[in-house]
Backbone as CSV, one residue per row, in Angstrom:
resi,resn,N_x,N_y,N_z,CA_x,CA_y,CA_z,C_x,C_y,C_z
1,UNK,0.955,-1.183,-0.154,0.066,-0.077,-0.125,1.057,1.278,-0.146
2,UNK,0.746,2.137,-0.758,1.371,3.326,-1.019,0.375,4.716,-0.503
3,UNK,0.765,5.560,0.055,0.147,6.534,0.589,0.978,8.115,0.090
4,UNK,0.516,8.812,-0.546,1.093,10.098,-1.141,1.729,9.787,-2.408
5,UNK,2.788,10.706,-2.898,3.163,10.812,-4.374,4.420,11.336,-4.267
6,UNK,5.480,10.932,-5.088,6.684,11.594,-5.472,7.620,10.803,-4.043
7,UNK,8.360,11.776,-3.836,9.465,11.601,-2.692,8.746,11.470,-1.015
8,UNK,7.679,11.799,-1.333,7.200,11.863,0.264,6.364,11.048,0.554
9,UNK,6.090,10.079,-0.683,5.256,8.986,-0.566,5.637,7.943,0.672
10,UNK,4.666,7.310,1.337,4.905,6.060,2.299,4.514,4.935,1.694
11,UNK,5.236,4.088,1.805,4.712,2.575,1.360,4.872,1.629,2.452
12,UNK,3.790,0.778,2.540,3.627,-0.156,3.537,3.532,-1.745,2.995
13,UNK,4.315,-2.440,3.554,4.255,-3.828,3.109,2.793,-4.582,3.969
14,UNK,2.003,-4.756,3.420,0.855,-5.339,4.383,0.704,-6.978,4.131
15,UNK,1.006,-7.784,5.142,0.687,-9.107,4.965,-0.409,-9.589,6.164
16,UNK,-0.761,-10.582,6.068,-1.636,-11.317,6.869,-0.643,-12.050,8.065
17,UNK,-1.378,-11.620,9.216,-0.626,-11.777,10.586,-1.723,-12.394,11.539
18,UNK,-0.982,-13.381,12.397,-2.164,-13.844,13.223,-2.520,-12.690,14.428
19,UNK,-3.287,-13.156,15.084,-4.100,-12.049,15.927,-3.189,-11.649,16.966
20,UNK,-2.113,-12.640,17.395,-1.249,-12.213,18.659,-0.185,-11.443,17.784
21,UNK,0.190,-11.420,16.914,1.049,-10.376,15.966,0.616,-9.180,15.956
22,UNK,-0.851,-8.994,15.628,-1.415,-7.816,15.575,-1.445,-7.200,16.795
23,UNK,-1.784,-7.777,17.722,-1.994,-7.381,18.959,-0.734,-6.809,19.417
24,UNK,0.306,-7.488,19.514,1.804,-7.050,19.835,1.859,-5.820,19.349
25,UNK,1.832,-5.801,17.901,2.441,-4.538,17.139,1.532,-3.420,17.278
26,UNK,0.283,-3.383,17.556,-0.741,-2.523,17.564,-0.565,-1.816,19.135
27,UNK,0.019,-2.726,20.206,0.549,-2.267,21.579,1.674,-1.553,21.453
28,UNK,2.864,-2.233,20.921,3.743,-1.125,20.510,3.712,0.135,19.768
29,UNK,2.868,0.240,18.859,2.550,1.455,18.186,1.459,2.431,19.310
30,UNK,0.829,1.672,20.154,0.072,2.631,20.635,0.883,3.508,21.958
31,UNK,2.131,2.540,22.275,2.971,2.830,23.371,3.879,4.060,22.889
32,UNK,4.130,3.721,21.751,4.859,4.721,21.106,4.484,6.228,20.921
33,UNK,2.871,6.060,20.438,2.261,7.231,20.282,2.243,8.026,21.729
34,UNK,1.867,7.013,22.526,1.502,7.804,24.300,2.809,8.582,24.667
35,UNK,4.208,8.155,24.314,5.404,8.749,24.741,5.615,9.832,23.803
36,UNK,5.131,9.742,22.491,5.264,10.965,21.705,4.496,12.370,22.225
37,UNK,3.112,11.786,22.461,2.571,12.667,23.001,2.696,13.289,24.205
38,UNK,3.155,12.572,25.358,3.638,12.984,26.361,5.072,14.022,26.262
39,UNK,6.033,13.719,25.248,7.239,14.331,24.997,6.634,15.713,24.301
40,UNK,5.532,15.705,23.562,5.024,16.997,22.937,4.467,17.868,24.079
41,UNK,3.664,17.204,24.725,3.019,18.138,25.869,4.012,18.907,26.783
42,UNK,5.165,18.034,27.224,6.218,18.737,28.206,6.659,19.931,27.200
43,UNK,6.901,19.626,25.902,7.646,20.858,25.120,6.619,21.742,25.365
44,UNK,5.178,21.784,24.990,4.425,22.860,24.725,4.384,23.348,26.232
45,UNK,4.380,22.910,27.592,4.260,23.253,28.766,5.677,24.020,28.845
46,UNK,6.608,23.911,28.593,7.953,24.715,28.551,8.146,25.904,28.046
47,UNK,7.470,25.715,26.295,7.278,26.863,25.676,6.290,28.118,26.171
48,UNK,5.167,27.519,26.724,4.370,28.538,27.106,4.674,29.120,28.219
49,UNK,5.487,28.477,29.300,6.159,29.024,30.458,7.317,29.990,30.001
50,UNK,7.781,29.858,28.861,8.997,30.706,28.450,8.121,31.824,27.753
51,UNK,6.994,31.936,27.480,6.473,32.967,26.635,5.842,33.679,27.711
52,UNK,5.183,33.028,29.010,4.456,33.688,29.968,5.626,34.556,30.445
53,UNK,6.978,33.852,30.927,7.904,34.689,31.406,8.367,35.840,30.373
54,UNK,8.566,36.108,29.280,8.922,36.956,28.356,7.603,38.077,28.282
55,UNK,6.201,37.562,28.412,5.512,38.860,28.467,5.499,39.384,30.141
56,UNK,5.915,38.399,31.028,5.933,39.215,32.389,6.992,40.121,32.376
57,UNK,8.135,40.007,31.591,9.433,40.776,31.724,8.813,42.116,30.702
58,UNK,7.954,41.989,29.741,7.773,43.017,28.854,6.728,43.817,29.486
59,UNK,5.910,43.303,30.339,4.951,44.120,31.121,5.506,44.807,32.398
60,UNK,6.331,44.121,32.922,7.124,44.726,34.241,8.086,45.896,33.996
61,UNK,8.954,45.553,32.713,10.032,46.374,32.567,9.427,47.399,31.398
62,UNK,8.411,47.420,31.160,7.950,48.743,30.212,8.408,48.103,28.792
63,UNK,9.212,48.735,28.163,9.689,48.480,26.698,10.736,47.541,26.861
64,UNK,10.819,46.414,26.074,11.501,45.527,25.778,12.826,45.824,25.007
65,UNK,13.830,46.260,25.563,15.593,46.722,25.049,15.200,47.445,23.752
66,UNK,14.194,48.220,23.471,14.107,48.480,21.749,14.574,49.847,21.698
67,UNK,15.320,50.572,23.117,15.896,51.733,22.946,16.825,51.950,21.807
68,UNK,17.715,51.167,21.278,18.665,51.119,20.448,18.017,51.431,18.988
69,UNK,16.970,50.756,18.859,16.189,50.554,17.201,15.170,51.719,17.475
70,UNK,15.305,52.413,16.424,14.370,53.313,16.019,13.029,53.188,15.279
71,UNK,11.828,52.662,15.761,10.744,52.044,15.196,10.417,53.116,14.559
72,UNK,10.235,54.451,14.872,9.686,55.436,14.051,10.669,56.343,13.628
73,UNK,11.267,56.319,12.463,12.132,56.993,11.819,11.609,58.317,11.138
74,UNK,10.122,58.253,11.093,9.376,59.531,10.333,9.597,60.705,11.319
75,UNK,9.387,60.220,12.860,9.339,61.739,13.406,10.878,62.322,13.649
76,UNK,11.717,61.597,13.571,13.056,62.412,13.703,13.494,62.846,11.893
77,UNK,13.735,63.985,12.126,14.838,64.381,10.766,13.389,65.168,9.899
78,UNK,13.844,65.624,8.844,12.913,66.421,8.131,12.637,65.662,6.856
79,UNK,11.348,65.643,6.198,11.173,65.039,5.031,11.993,65.347,4.047
80,UNK,12.357,64.522,3.222,13.408,64.953,1.661,12.045,65.046,0.967
81,UNK,12.404,66.358,0.364,11.569,66.681,-0.913,11.734,65.990,-2.041
82,UNK,10.851,65.440,-2.819,11.156,64.903,-3.978,11.199,66.088,-5.249
83,UNK,12.241,65.918,-5.788,12.509,66.854,-6.997,12.052,66.485,-8.189
84,UNK,11.172,67.332,-8.850,10.697,66.677,-10.184,12.022,66.332,-11.334
85,UNK,11.698,65.264,-12.245,12.981,65.155,-13.021,12.879,66.176,-14.240
86,UNK,14.183,66.491,-14.300,14.604,67.636,-15.302,15.005,66.751,-16.703
87,UNK,14.599,67.517,-17.827,14.722,66.578,-19.074,16.188,66.713,-19.248
88,UNK,16.847,65.561,-19.600,18.344,65.122,-20.068,19.054,64.735,-18.667
89,UNK,18.291,64.348,-17.604,18.670,63.919,-16.263,18.681,62.628,-16.405
90,UNK,19.368,61.721,-15.873,19.194,60.416,-15.674,17.993,59.820,-14.833
91,UNK,17.283,58.797,-14.998,16.089,58.591,-13.913,16.961,57.525,-12.889
92,UNK,18.011,56.509,-13.600,18.572,55.475,-12.401,19.263,56.248,-11.646
93,UNK,20.480,57.366,-12.322,21.493,57.851,-11.521,21.034,59.386,-11.321
94,UNK,20.103,59.895,-10.831,20.061,61.662,-10.964,20.907,62.564,-10.903
95,UNK,22.001,62.261,-10.443,23.010,63.341,-10.508,23.744,63.286,-11.807
96,UNK,23.666,62.240,-12.569,24.267,62.367,-13.821,23.376,62.676,-15.089
97,UNK,23.953,63.407,-16.007,23.175,63.710,-17.173,23.278,62.785,-18.342
98,UNK,22.272,62.450,-18.940,22.194,61.403,-20.178,23.210,61.598,-21.172
99,UNK,23.767,60.858,-21.827,24.930,61.253,-22.717,24.148,61.767,-24.187
100,UNK,23.254,61.115,-24.473,22.316,61.546,-25.521,21.051,61.900,-25.044
101,UNK,20.373,62.801,-25.832,18.669,63.186,-25.660,17.887,61.991,-26.563
102,UNK,16.856,61.497,-26.159,16.227,60.529,-26.849,15.457,61.251,-28.015
103,UNK,15.607,60.495,-29.123,15.153,60.892,-30.490,14.066,60.527,-30.808
104,UNK,13.582,59.434,-30.260,12.344,58.691,-30.658,13.076,57.463,-31.585
105,UNK,11.873,56.902,-32.277,12.169,56.044,-33.286,12.431,56.334,-34.583
106,UNK,13.445,55.766,-35.281,14.132,56.041,-36.408,13.549,54.836,-37.535
107,UNK,12.882,55.366,-38.666,12.656,54.261,-39.392,13.622,54.633,-40.669
108,UNK,13.821,53.244,-41.591,14.847,53.159,-42.537,13.750,53.675,-43.785
């Protein structure tokens, strides 16, 4: 039996087994799943505790060490004026002039 497509496909070889073999395999799978669930649950609890401690630091300490980062750069300094494009000036490098003025399309 194959599930999925491509490189992520899972294939299983199914064979007929006796009830005792099925019972032992099913028991092994269930215990393994229970172990994984308990491990994931403990990881989730640790992550939630870390998140709660970060939230507590944020609320008790005011701002979180963002003093060095300027989040609102618009308030400081004046706004730069946008100069209109003058004819003959380059669009990519506005401080240099074009070498030739555009003439349009030339037909032979």
